[in-house]
C-alpha positions in Angstrom: 95.6 108.0 152.3 91.9 108.1 152.3 92.4 110.8 149.1 94.3 107.9 147.8 91.9 105.3 148.0 88.9 107.5 146.8 91.0 108.4 143.9 91.9 104.7 143.3 87.7 104.1 143.5 86.7 107.1 141.4 89.5 105.0 138.5 87.4 101.6 138.8 83.8 102.8 138.4 81.5 100.2 137.1 80.8 102.3 134.0 84.6 102.7 133.6 84.8 98.8 133.6 82.2 98.5 131.4 83.9 100.8 128.9 87.5 99.0 129.4 85.6 95.5 129.0 83.7 96.6 126.1 86.9 98.1 124.5 89.2 95.1 124.9 86.8 92.9 123.8 86.1 95.2 120.3 90.1 94.6 120.1 90.0 90.9 120.6 87.2 90.6 118.0 89.1 92.9 115.4 92.4 91.2 116.1 91.3 87.5 116.2 91.4 87.2 112.2 94.7 88.7 111.9 96.1 86.3 114.5 94.4 83.4 112.6 96.4 84.9 109.4 99.7 85.2 111.0 100.0 81.8 112.4 98.3 80.0 109.5 101.2 82.2 107.2 104.0 80.2 109.3 102.5 76.5 109.4 103.0 74.1 107.3 100.3 72.3 105.2 100.2 69.1 107.5 99.9 71.4 110.7 97.0 73.2 109.1 95.3 70.0 108.3 95.1 68.9 112.0 92.4 71.6 112.3 93.7 73.7 115.1 93.6 77.0 113.4 93.9 78.9 116.7 96.9 76.9 117.9 100.4 78.2 117.6 102.7 76.8 115.2 104.6 73.7 116.1 107.7 74.6 114.0 107.8 78.2 112.2 108.7 78.5 108.3 108.5 81.3 106.3 108.5 79.4 103.2 105.0 80.2 102.3 105.7 84.0 102.6 109.0 83.6 100.2 106.4 81.7 98.1 103.6 84.4 98.1 106.3 87.1 96.8 108.8 85.4 94.7 107.1 82.0 93.0 103.2 81.7 93.5 100.8 81.2 90.6 98.6 84.3 89.3 96.8 82.4 86.8 99.5 81.0 84.0 102.6 82.8 85.3 104.0 81.6 88.4 106.0 84.6 89.6 104.4 85.7 93.1 102.6 89.2 93.9 106.0 91.2 93.8 104.8 92.3 90.0 101.7 93.5 91.4 103.7 95.2 94.4 106.0 97.8 92.3 102.7 98.2 90.0 100.6 99.3 93.3 103.5 101.7 94.4 103.4 102.7 90.7 99.9 103.4 90.5 99.8 105.1 94.3 102.2 107.6 94.0 100.8 109.9 91.7 97.6 108.9 92.4 97.8 110.3 95.9 100.5 113.3 95.3 98.3 115.0 92.5 94.7 114.5 93.9 96.3 116.4 96.9 97.6 119.3 95.3 94.5 119.2 93.1 92.1 118.9 96.3 93.8 121.6 98.3 93.8 123.9 95.5 90.1 123.5 94.8 89.5 124.0 98.7 91.8 127.0 98.8 90.0 128.4 96.3 86.6 127.8 96.9 87.3 129.0 100.9 89.0 132.0 99.8 89.1 133.3 96.5 85.1 132.1 96.1 85.0 132.5 92.3 82.0 132.9 90.7 79.8 130.2 90.3 81.8 128.4 92.9 78.7 127.1 95.1 77.4 125.6 91.9 81.1 124.0 91.4 81.0 122.7 94.9 77.4 121.4 94.7 78.4 119.2 91.4 81.5 117.9 93.0 79.5 116.7 96.3 77.1 115.0 93.8 79.9 112.9 92.0 80.9 111.7 95.7 77.3 110.3 95.6 77.1 108.5 92.0 78.4 104.7 92.3 81.8 104.1 90.8 80.3 101.1 88.6 77.6 103.8 86.6 80.7 105.9 85.5 82.9 102.9 84.5 81.5 102.0 81.2 81.6 106.1 80.3 85.3 106.6 81.4 86.2 103.1 79.4 84.9 105.1 76.2 86.8 108.4 76.8 90.2 106.5 77.4 90.2 104.6 74.7 89.2 107.7 72.3 92.6 109.0 73.9 94.3 105.6 73.6 94.8 106.0 77.5 92.9 102.7 78.4 94.8 99.9 80.2 97.9 102.5 80.8 99.6 103.7 83.9 98.4 107.5 83.4 95.1 106.6 82.6 94.4 104.5 86.3 95.9 107.5 87.6 93.3 109.6 86.3 90.7 107.6 87.0 92.0 107.5 91.0 92.3 111.5 90.3 88.4 112.1 89.5 87.1 110.1 91.5 89.2 111.2 94.6 88.7 115.1 93.7 85.0 115.5 95.5 86.4 113.6 99.1 89.0 115.9 99.0 88.1 119.0 97.7 85.6 118.6 100.6 88.3 117.7 103.1 90.5 120.7 102.5 87.6 123.3 101.9 86.0 122.3 105.1 89.9 122.7 106.8 90.5 125.6 105.1 87.4 127.8 106.6 88.4 127.1 110.1 91.4 129.3 109.0 91.0 132.8 110.2 90.4 135.1 107.0 92.3 137.4 108.5 95.7 135.7 107.3 94.6 135.8 104.1 93.7 139.5 103.9 97.3 140.1 105.2 98.7 138.0 102.2 97.0 139.9 100.1 97.6 143.3 101.3 101.4 142.4 101.3 101.1 141.7 97.3 100.2 137.7 97.2 98.6 136.1 94.3 97.0 133.3 94.1 99.6 130.9 93.9 101.6 132.4 96.0 99.8 132.1 99.1 98.7 128.8 98.5 102.2 127.9 98.3 103.6 129.8 101.0 100.8 130.5 103.9 98.6 127.6 103.0 100.2 124.6 102.4 102.9 124.5 105.5 99.2 125.3 107.6 98.0 121.9 106.2 100.1 119.3 107.1 97.7 117.3 109.6 94.8 117.4 106.5 97.5 116.2 104.3 98.3 113.3 106.3 94.6 112.5 106.8 94.0 113.0 102.8 97.1 110.9 101.8 96.1 108.2 104.5 92.9 108.0 102.6 94.1 108.1 99.5 96.7 105.6 99.8 94.5 103.4 101.6 91.5 103.7 98.8 93.9 103.1 95.9 96.0 100.4 97.2 93.1 98.2 98.3 90.9 99.5 95.2 90.5 96.2 93.0 87.3 97.1 90.7 88.9 100.0 88.7 92.5 98.0 88.9 91.3 95.3 87.3 89.1 97.3 84.6 91.8 100.4 83.8 95.0 99.5 84.4 95.2 96.9 81.9 98.0 93.7 82.0 101.1 95.4 82.4 100.0 97.5 85.5 97.8 94.9 87.6 97.8 96.1 91.0 98.6 93.9 94.1 94.6 93.2 94.8 94.3 91.8 91.3 97.5 89.6 91.6 96.1 88.4 95.3 92.9 87.4 93.6 94.7 85.3 91.3 96.7 83.7 93.8 94.0 82.7 95.8 91.6 81.6 93.0 94.3 79.9 91.1 94.8 76.2 91.9 95.4 72.6 90.5 95.4 70.8 93.4 95.3 71.6 96.9 94.8 74.5 98.2 97.8 76.3 99.6 96.0 78.2 102.9 99.6 79.5 104.2 100.3 81.0 100.9 97.2 83.0 101.0 97.3 84.4 103.9 100.7 85.1 103.3 100.0 87.0 100.2 97.2 88.6 102.1 99.1 89.9 104.5 101.6 91.0 102.4 98.9 92.9 100.4 97.5 94.8 103.6 101.4 95.8 105.1 101.7 99.3 103.2 98.4 101.0 104.5 98.5 99.3 107.6 101.9 100.6 108.6 100.8 104.0 107.2 98.2 103.9 109.8 100.9 103.1 112.8 102.8 105.5 111.5 100.5 108.7 111.4 97.6 107.8 113.7 98.1 111.1 115.4 98.3 113.1 113.0 95.4 111.2 111.3 92.9 112.3 114.4 94.5 115.6 114.6 93.9 116.5 111.1 89.8 114.8 111.1 89.3 117.0 114.1 90.4 120.4 112.3 88.8 119.4 109.5 85.6 118.8 110.9 85.0 122.0 112.8 83.1 124.3 110.2 81.4 123.2 106.6 
């Protein structure tokens, strides 16, 4: 009995209580805006005008969600944000798969094969990570326009691939640097070449860091606004551009419930991705941060 009491007291030390209080307070602080958005999105405009933004809805209605998806005005068109959603899907899928494959191959080559000038190439890639996006927008516009890729789906995919290379190469290089070099040497003795070792040995061992890279890339591309606005063109405008048009388009009363519903719909994909693969994200980050 005395041991049980001592163990219970040890669990609730002042330091532990302070940590839990801080974590609960931080969670409430960050969840409060999401709560306000959720309850506002299911209220009617008459109830919103009462001014009680923290109060639960008296009558739950999903009419604002339906309007945000299919009939909210985005400029002159009133087709909701569903078009932007499918545009974002079309942009995100190739803009995630292609950069991850290239970043994994770059990290693999820089970690094990070390071609001539590998350190210089890696340094150039890292410099690219610190150059502001806005500095390179105009040169990229000129380059893509000269090859007829400006304002097109392939053009915006190429732009996202270019800007993701430094970070993804760094992630995979650090991850592969922690893998014992003896595995690579054994594969070379068995006759494995560059691509065979990469596909059959390295990629199966890279699931945690691939998940990390996928989360980072999907979130970054999905939440992007400036690149989608400049390079995607009218036919491929992503969901963030459509959301901006919904919120800033008004011909009278601003529909806060529709705006909140549209905002939550826009953020559902990255939120779902984090909840599903959070465990892999932590494992991959820890694995890729051991060596540099």
